[in-house]
BALOBA-1460 file (C-alpha; in Angstrom, 3 decimals):
// residues 268
<rec num="1" residu="m" x="-0.031" y="0.038" z="0.011"/>
<rec num="2" residu="s" x="1.327" y="3.276" z="-1.041"/>
<rec num="3" residu="t" x="1.574" y="6.141" z="1.628"/>
<rec num="4" residu="w" x="3.070" y="9.694" z="1.809"/>
<rec num="5" residu="l" x="6.376" y="7.943" z="2.753"/>
<rec num="6" residu="d" x="6.738" y="6.964" z="-0.857"/>
<rec num="7" residu="e" x="6.243" y="10.629" z="-1.916"/>
<rec num="8" residu="v" x="8.880" y="11.976" z="0.433"/>
<rec num="9" residu="f" x="11.463" y="9.126" z="0.433"/>
<rec num="10" residu="p" x="12.824" y="7.297" z="-2.650"/>
<rec num="11" residu="v" x="13.351" y="4.023" z="-0.897"/>
<rec num="12" residu="r" x="11.138" y="1.568" z="1.059"/>
<rec num="13" residu="k" x="11.351" y="1.603" z="4.734"/>
<rec num="14" residu="p" x="13.658" y="4.721" z="5.109"/>
<rec num="15" residu="i" x="16.090" y="5.223" z="7.989"/>
<rec num="16" residu="i" x="16.047" y="8.674" z="9.425"/>
<rec num="17" residu="g" x="19.205" y="9.811" z="11.280"/>
<rec num="18" residu="m" x="19.037" y="12.186" z="14.275"/>
<rec num="19" residu="c" x="20.928" y="15.517" z="14.158"/>
<rec num="20" residu="h" x="21.089" y="16.290" z="17.989"/>
<rec num="21" residu="l" x="21.701" y="20.021" z="18.476"/>
<rec num="22" residu="p" x="23.799" y="20.936" z="21.530"/>
<rec num="23" residu="a" x="22.163" y="22.931" z="24.343"/>
<rec num="24" residu="l" x="20.706" y="26.239" z="23.083"/>
<rec num="25" residu="p" x="20.555" y="29.735" z="24.445"/>
<rec num="26" residu="g" x="18.394" y="29.652" z="27.581"/>
<rec num="27" residu="d" x="19.173" y="25.983" z="28.222"/>
<rec num="28" residu="p" x="21.028" y="24.971" z="31.410"/>
<rec num="29" residu="g" x="23.851" y="23.293" z="29.472"/>
<rec num="30" residu="f" x="24.379" y="26.115" z="26.809"/>
<rec num="31" residu="d" x="28.087" y="26.696" z="26.172"/>
<rec num="32" residu="k" x="28.477" y="30.510" z="26.147"/>
<rec num="33" residu="s" x="32.154" y="30.086" z="25.116"/>
<rec num="34" residu="v" x="31.259" y="28.702" z="21.620"/>
<rec num="35" residu="g" x="27.862" y="30.372" z="21.344"/>
<rec num="36" residu="m" x="25.594" y="29.914" z="18.276"/>
<rec num="37" residu="q" x="28.532" y="29.609" z="15.801"/>
<rec num="38" residu="g" x="29.629" y="26.424" z="17.781"/>
<rec num="39" residu="i" x="26.160" y="24.949" z="17.525"/>
<rec num="40" residu="i" x="25.974" y="25.773" z="13.746"/>
<rec num="41" residu="a" x="29.443" y="24.133" z="13.278"/>
<rec num="42" residu="h" x="28.232" y="20.960" z="15.308"/>
<rec num="43" residu="a" x="25.166" y="20.678" z="13.110"/>
<rec num="44" residu="r" x="27.130" y="20.977" z="9.900"/>
<rec num="45" residu="k" x="29.471" y="18.233" z="11.083"/>
<rec num="46" residu="e" x="26.629" y="15.839" z="12.195"/>
<rec num="47" residu="i" x="24.661" y="16.365" z="8.935"/>
<rec num="48" residu="g" x="27.808" y="15.692" z="6.946"/>
<rec num="49" residu="a" x="28.492" y="12.492" z="8.684"/>
<rec num="50" residu="l" x="24.790" y="11.231" z="8.527"/>
<rec num="51" residu="q" x="24.730" y="11.889" z="4.833"/>
<rec num="52" residu="e" x="28.111" y="10.423" z="4.178"/>
<rec num="53" residu="g" x="26.925" y="7.387" z="6.033"/>
<rec num="54" residu="g" x="23.892" y="7.051" z="3.629"/>
<rec num="55" residu="v" x="20.762" y="7.940" z="5.744"/>
<rec num="56" residu="d" x="17.576" y="8.418" z="3.846"/>
<rec num="57" residu="g" x="16.521" y="11.450" z="5.942"/>
<rec num="58" residu="i" x="17.451" y="13.528" z="8.899"/>
<rec num="59" residu="l" x="15.548" y="14.678" z="11.977"/>
<rec num="60" residu="i" x="16.856" y="17.804" z="13.646"/>
<rec num="61" residu="s" x="16.019" y="18.154" z="17.353"/>
<rec num="62" residu="n" x="17.207" y="20.040" z="20.493"/>
<rec num="63" residu="e" x="18.161" y="16.830" z="22.066"/>
<rec num="64" residu="f" x="20.490" y="18.467" z="24.618"/>
<rec num="65" residu="s" x="18.011" y="20.981" z="25.909"/>
<rec num="66" residu="l" x="17.660" y="18.895" z="29.085"/>
<rec num="67" residu="p" x="15.573" y="18.924" z="31.182"/>
<rec num="68" residu="y" x="12.881" y="19.495" z="28.523"/>
<rec num="69" residu="l" x="9.999" y="22.026" z="28.671"/>
<rec num="70" residu="t" x="6.587" y="21.024" z="27.437"/>
<rec num="71" residu="h" x="5.961" y="24.645" z="26.475"/>
<rec num="72" residu="t" x="9.277" y="26.029" z="25.186"/>
<rec num="73" residu="d" x="10.498" y="29.628" z="25.361"/>
<rec num="74" residu="p" x="10.578" y="31.366" z="21.990"/>
<rec num="75" residu="i" x="14.403" y="31.446" z="22.050"/>
<rec num="76" residu="t" x="14.512" y="27.735" z="21.577"/>
<rec num="77" residu="a" x="12.633" y="27.531" z="18.207"/>
<rec num="78" residu="i" x="14.314" y="30.870" z="17.033"/>
<rec num="79" residu="s" x="17.742" y="29.392" z="17.733"/>
<rec num="80" residu="m" x="16.800" y="26.181" z="15.828"/>
<rec num="81" residu="a" x="15.588" y="28.202" z="12.843"/>
<rec num="82" residu="r" x="18.913" y="30.087" z="12.791"/>
<rec num="83" residu="v" x="20.873" y="26.868" z="12.793"/>
<rec num="84" residu="i" x="18.731" y="25.183" z="10.109"/>
<rec num="85" residu="g" x="18.831" y="28.297" z="7.908"/>
<rec num="86" residu="e" x="22.691" y="28.157" z="8.053"/>
<rec num="87" residu="v" x="22.851" y="24.513" z="7.164"/>
<rec num="88" residu="r" x="19.897" y="24.321" z="4.735"/>
<rec num="89" residu="d" x="22.070" y="24.352" z="1.596"/>
<rec num="90" residu="q" x="23.953" y="21.241" z="2.990"/>
<rec num="91" residu="l" x="20.837" y="19.115" z="3.450"/>
<rec num="92" residu="a" x="20.562" y="16.713" z="0.521"/>
<rec num="93" residu="v" x="17.892" y="14.413" z="1.913"/>
<rec num="94" residu="p" x="14.435" y="15.067" z="3.276"/>
<rec num="95" residu="f" x="14.363" y="16.442" z="6.788"/>
<rec num="96" residu="g" x="12.216" y="17.007" z="9.705"/>
<rec num="97" residu="v" x="12.245" y="18.858" z="13.034"/>
<rec num="98" residu="n" x="11.377" y="18.290" z="16.698"/>
<rec num="99" residu="v" x="11.266" y="21.021" z="19.410"/>
<rec num="100" residu="l" x="11.170" y="18.995" z="22.518"/>
<rec num="101" residu="w" x="8.502" y="18.875" z="23.787"/>
<rec num="102" residu="d" x="6.372" y="21.504" z="22.225"/>
<rec num="103" residu="a" x="4.019" y="20.547" z="19.342"/>
<rec num="104" residu="v" x="3.112" y="24.210" z="18.322"/>
<rec num="105" residu="a" x="6.653" y="25.328" z="18.190"/>
<rec num="106" residu="s" x="7.647" y="22.221" z="16.146"/>
<rec num="107" residu="i" x="4.962" y="22.903" z="13.526"/>
<rec num="108" residu="d" x="6.074" y="26.614" z="13.444"/>
<rec num="109" residu="l" x="9.727" y="25.671" z="12.954"/>
<rec num="110" residu="a" x="8.800" y="23.203" z="10.178"/>
<rec num="111" residu="v" x="6.808" y="25.963" z="8.264"/>
<rec num="112" residu="a" x="9.686" y="28.464" z="8.717"/>
<rec num="113" residu="t" x="12.470" y="26.120" z="7.467"/>
<rec num="114" residu="g" x="10.618" y="23.932" z="4.872"/>
<rec num="115" residu="a" x="10.783" y="20.822" z="6.845"/>
<rec num="116" residu="a" x="8.732" y="17.769" z="5.510"/>
<rec num="117" residu="f" x="7.656" y="16.314" z="8.848"/>
<rec num="118" residu="v" x="7.498" y="16.896" z="12.543"/>
<rec num="119" residu="r" x="7.923" y="14.263" z="15.479"/>
<rec num="120" residu="e" x="6.103" y="15.125" z="18.603"/>
<rec num="121" residu="v" x="3.796" y="14.190" z="21.467"/>
<rec num="122" residu="f" x="0.490" y="15.551" z="20.108"/>
<rec num="123" residu="t" x="-1.985" y="13.769" z="22.193"/>
<rec num="124" residu="g" x="-2.631" y="12.273" z="25.710"/>
<rec num="125" residu="v" x="-2.088" y="13.243" z="29.427"/>
<rec num="126" residu="y" x="0.966" y="11.829" z="31.141"/>
<rec num="127" residu="a" x="2.882" y="11.605" z="34.357"/>
<rec num="128" residu="s" x="6.459" y="12.282" z="33.124"/>
<rec num="129" residu="d" x="9.899" y="13.127" z="34.406"/>
<rec num="130" residu="f" x="9.056" y="16.798" z="33.411"/>
<rec num="131" residu="g" x="5.960" y="16.946" z="35.528"/>
<rec num="132" residu="m" x="2.249" y="16.515" z="34.500"/>
<rec num="133" residu="w" x="2.302" y="16.674" z="30.841"/>
<rec num="134" residu="d" x="-1.002" y="17.608" z="29.003"/>
<rec num="135" residu="t" x="-1.676" y="18.157" z="25.395"/>
<rec num="136" residu="n" x="-4.362" y="19.713" z="23.270"/>
<rec num="137" residu="v" x="-4.314" y="17.997" z="19.834"/>
<rec num="138" residu="g" x="-7.528" y="19.683" z="18.725"/>
<rec num="139" residu="r" x="-5.974" y="23.161" z="19.261"/>
<rec num="140" residu="t" x="-2.658" y="22.036" z="17.613"/>
<rec num="141" residu="a" x="-4.591" y="20.714" z="14.602"/>
<rec num="142" residu="r" x="-6.262" y="24.143" z="14.189"/>
<rec num="143" residu="h" x="-2.936" y="25.863" z="14.540"/>
<rec num="144" residu="r" x="-1.565" y="23.710" z="11.751"/>
<rec num="145" residu="l" x="-4.209" y="25.089" z="9.424"/>
<rec num="146" residu="t" x="-3.621" y="28.586" z="10.602"/>
<rec num="147" residu="v" x="0.076" y="28.600" z="9.618"/>
<rec num="148" residu="d" x="-0.641" y="26.777" z="6.426"/>
<rec num="149" residu="a" x="1.254" y="23.558" z="7.546"/>
<rec num="150" residu="e" x="-1.162" y="21.089" z="6.066"/>
<rec num="151" residu="k" x="1.671" y="19.558" z="3.998"/>
<rec num="152" residu="v" x="3.855" y="18.984" z="6.987"/>
<rec num="153" residu="r" x="3.528" y="15.403" z="8.062"/>
<rec num="154" residu="l" x="2.820" y="14.901" z="11.801"/>
<rec num="155" residu="l" x="4.541" y="11.950" z="13.502"/>
<rec num="156" residu="f" x="2.774" y="11.138" z="16.797"/>
<rec num="157" residu="n" x="4.663" y="9.621" z="19.644"/>
<rec num="158" residu="i" x="2.069" y="6.817" z="20.523"/>
<rec num="159" residu="v" x="4.341" y="5.586" z="23.585"/>
<rec num="160" residu="p" x="6.319" y="8.761" z="24.643"/>
<rec num="161" residu="e" x="9.726" y="8.498" z="26.326"/>
<rec num="162" residu="a" x="10.106" y="9.145" z="30.015"/>
<rec num="163" residu="a" x="6.295" y="9.272" z="30.565"/>
<rec num="164" residu="s" x="3.221" y="7.092" z="31.106"/>
<rec num="165" residu="y" x="-0.447" y="7.679" z="30.656"/>
<rec num="166" residu="v" x="-2.247" y="8.998" z="33.611"/>
<rec num="167" residu="a" x="-4.930" y="6.419" z="33.262"/>
<rec num="168" residu="a" x="-3.979" y="2.887" z="32.010"/>
<rec num="169" residu="r" x="-5.056" y="2.443" z="28.417"/>
<rec num="170" residu="d" x="-4.958" y="-0.709" z="26.285"/>
<rec num="171" residu="l" x="-2.330" y="-0.198" z="23.603"/>
<rec num="172" residu="a" x="-4.472" y="-1.632" z="20.778"/>
<rec num="173" residu="q" x="-7.457" y="0.561" z="21.676"/>
<rec num="174" residu="l" x="-5.257" y="3.523" z="22.106"/>
<rec num="175" residu="t" x="-3.783" y="3.028" z="18.661"/>
<rec num="176" residu="r" x="-7.229" y="2.711" z="17.089"/>
<rec num="177" residu="s" x="-8.630" y="5.788" z="18.863"/>
<rec num="178" residu="t" x="-5.619" y="7.913" z="18.109"/>
<rec num="179" residu="v" x="-5.868" y="7.098" z="14.357"/>
<rec num="180" residu="f" x="-9.596" y="7.696" z="14.289"/>
<rec num="181" residu="n" x="-9.734" y="10.794" z="16.573"/>
<rec num="182" residu="c" x="-6.525" y="12.653" z="15.767"/>
<rec num="183" residu="v" x="-5.669" y="11.610" z="12.021"/>
<rec num="184" residu="p" x="-1.876" y="11.237" z="12.559"/>
<rec num="185" residu="d" x="0.370" y="10.954" z="9.494"/>
<rec num="186" residu="g" x="2.699" y="8.483" z="11.348"/>
<rec num="187" residu="l" x="2.903" y="6.698" z="14.836"/>
<rec num="188" residu="c" x="6.264" y="6.487" z="16.605"/>
<rec num="189" residu="v" x="6.904" y="3.687" z="19.026"/>
<rec num="190" residu="s" x="9.579" y="4.222" z="21.641"/>
<rec num="191" residu="g" x="11.540" y="2.757" z="24.469"/>
<rec num="192" residu="l" x="11.987" y="4.428" z="27.817"/>
<rec num="193" residu="t" x="14.609" y="6.932" z="26.729"/>
<rec num="194" residu="a" x="16.716" y="7.906" z="23.710"/>
<rec num="195" residu="g" x="18.619" y="4.749" z="22.653"/>
<rec num="196" residu="a" x="16.462" y="2.323" z="24.713"/>
<rec num="197" residu="p" x="15.255" y="-0.705" z="22.860"/>
<rec num="198" residu="t" x="11.729" y="-0.576" z="21.538"/>
<rec num="199" residu="d" x="9.730" y="-3.693" z="22.567"/>
<rec num="200" residu="t" x="8.958" y="-5.784" z="19.403"/>
<rec num="201" residu="s" x="5.607" y="-6.870" z="20.785"/>
<rec num="202" residu="t" x="4.559" y="-3.240" z="21.384"/>
<rec num="203" residu="l" x="5.638" y="-2.367" z="17.848"/>
<rec num="204" residu="k" x="3.695" y="-5.346" z="16.471"/>
<rec num="205" residu="t" x="0.603" y="-4.254" z="18.375"/>
<rec num="206" residu="v" x="0.689" y="-0.711" z="17.144"/>
<rec num="207" residu="k" x="1.288" y="-1.844" z="13.520"/>
<rec num="208" residu="e" x="-1.779" y="-4.317" z="13.586"/>
<rec num="209" residu="h" x="-3.998" y="-1.546" z="14.656"/>
<rec num="210" residu="a" x="-2.662" y="1.430" z="12.891"/>
<rec num="211" residu="g" x="-4.574" y="0.732" z="9.613"/>
<rec num="212" residu="s" x="-2.786" y="2.613" z="6.731"/>
<rec num="213" residu="v" x="-0.925" y="5.004" z="9.043"/>
<rec num="214" residu="p" x="2.894" y="4.378" z="8.831"/>
<rec num="215" residu="v" x="4.545" y="3.182" z="11.884"/>
<rec num="216" residu="f" x="8.204" y="4.223" z="13.039"/>
<rec num="217" residu="v" x="10.438" y="2.380" z="15.322"/>
<rec num="218" residu="n" x="11.679" y="5.352" z="17.224"/>
<rec num="219" residu="t" x="14.448" y="4.337" z="19.683"/>
<rec num="220" residu="g" x="16.954" y="1.472" z="20.125"/>
<rec num="221" residu="v" x="17.490" y="0.663" z="16.391"/>
<rec num="222" residu="r" x="20.855" y="-1.296" z="15.939"/>
<rec num="223" residu="p" x="22.150" y="-3.580" z="13.268"/>
<rec num="224" residu="d" x="21.250" y="-6.656" z="15.388"/>
<rec num="225" residu="t" x="17.638" y="-5.431" z="16.015"/>
<rec num="226" residu="l" x="16.811" y="-3.728" z="12.633"/>
<rec num="227" residu="e" x="15.691" y="-6.757" z="10.765"/>
<rec num="228" residu="e" x="13.237" y="-7.779" z="13.473"/>
<rec num="229" residu="s" x="11.915" y="-4.203" z="14.026"/>
<rec num="230" residu="i" x="11.478" y="-3.365" z="10.372"/>
<rec num="231" residu="q" x="9.297" y="-6.312" z="9.604"/>
<rec num="232" residu="f" x="6.672" y="-4.450" z="11.737"/>
<rec num="233" residu="a" x="7.683" y="-0.842" z="11.110"/>
<rec num="234" residu="d" x="7.557" y="1.215" z="8.014"/>
<rec num="235" residu="a" x="10.560" y="3.320" z="8.862"/>
<rec num="236" residu="g" x="13.188" y="3.779" z="11.529"/>
<rec num="237" residu="i" x="14.592" y="6.772" z="13.467"/>
<rec num="238" residu="v" x="18.109" y="6.327" z="14.693"/>
<rec num="239" residu="g" x="20.091" y="8.496" z="16.974"/>
<rec num="240" residu="t" x="22.127" y="6.933" z="19.766"/>
<rec num="241" residu="f" x="23.572" y="3.953" z="17.815"/>
<rec num="242" residu="f" x="25.032" y="6.422" z="15.231"/>
<rec num="243" residu="k" x="27.164" y="8.006" z="17.836"/>
<rec num="244" residu="k" x="30.779" y="7.074" z="18.621"/>
<rec num="245" residu="d" x="30.749" y="3.926" z="20.908"/>
<rec num="246" residu="g" x="26.948" y="4.144" z="20.831"/>
<rec num="247" residu="k" x="26.808" y="6.728" z="23.532"/>
<rec num="248" residu="f" x="24.131" y="9.327" z="23.515"/>
<rec num="249" residu="e" x="26.508" y="12.223" z="24.389"/>
<rec num="250" residu="n" x="29.026" y="11.455" z="21.652"/>
<rec num="251" residu="d" x="29.272" y="12.830" z="18.080"/>
<rec num="252" residu="v" x="27.952" y="10.880" z="14.982"/>
<rec num="253" residu="d" x="30.407" y="8.227" z="13.912"/>
<rec num="254" residu="v" x="30.306" y="7.654" z="10.021"/>
<rec num="255" residu="a" x="31.412" y="4.121" z="10.279"/>
<rec num="256" residu="r" x="28.579" y="3.268" z="12.569"/>
<rec num="257" residu="v" x="26.164" y="4.892" z="10.206"/>
<rec num="258" residu="k" x="27.400" y="2.854" z="7.308"/>
<rec num="259" residu="d" x="27.246" y="-0.328" z="9.347"/>
<rec num="260" residu="l" x="23.534" y="0.130" z="10.162"/>
<rec num="261" residu="m" x="22.639" y="1.438" z="6.573"/>
<rec num="262" residu="s" x="24.238" y="-1.668" z="5.056"/>
<rec num="263" residu="v" x="21.899" y="-3.855" z="7.095"/>
<rec num="264" residu="a" x="18.899" y="-1.611" z="6.122"/>
<rec num="265" residu="i" x="19.643" y="-1.919" z="2.462"/>
<rec num="266" residu="a" x="19.961" y="-5.725" z="2.741"/>
<rec num="267" residu="v" x="16.567" y="-6.205" z="4.590"/>
<rec num="268" residu="r" x="14.419" y="-3.822" z="2.701"/>
């Protein structure tokens, strides 16, 4: 069955590599000694490594803005727009954005930079590491229309990292209700944190109940898990494995990107 993935990506089951931006102005970890120029240089290096390694797409996020806000300050998306504007000419593959964890800011950033997709937590109420986490998908959907973002594809985190639903919900029913009520363009299935394995049975359940909506394996993708995951998922998003020694805090390692992409090509 053909989906929007076939329109955006030239391959089946694309692998999207993460470009994790360093802490931004206003973040606790922001490095004033290197400033915005240091962040831009880092982004150029990461994008270059990901593309040299052969990824099919790139997702740019403020991964090191820890601890995250669920309603970000304007400086976050503004800084990300500056970075993407500076590196836009280098991007040779489809790209998306993620302003952690602010759905409206992510959509605005996508419109401003020409991103093809957004990954976010758009729906649900959670107890999380960042406090009580509420969403308003109806308001977000209307904002999407207001800023002419209908062509920006929205990837919903169906099982968010570092959070759990306030009320216990059956995953199969949750998937069906999210697809029916919220009309997502994709569903992302995650482990507990960045780099944590995604449970295959969870991925399988979401796929079985997602209908025609593409399903993404969102964390924990490695060469030894890719074949099993990709039989249920329509695409993969990879961050931690691509880093040197597979450590979240390290830079992207071209050799590790090539290793995983060789497996991806073989199992498509």
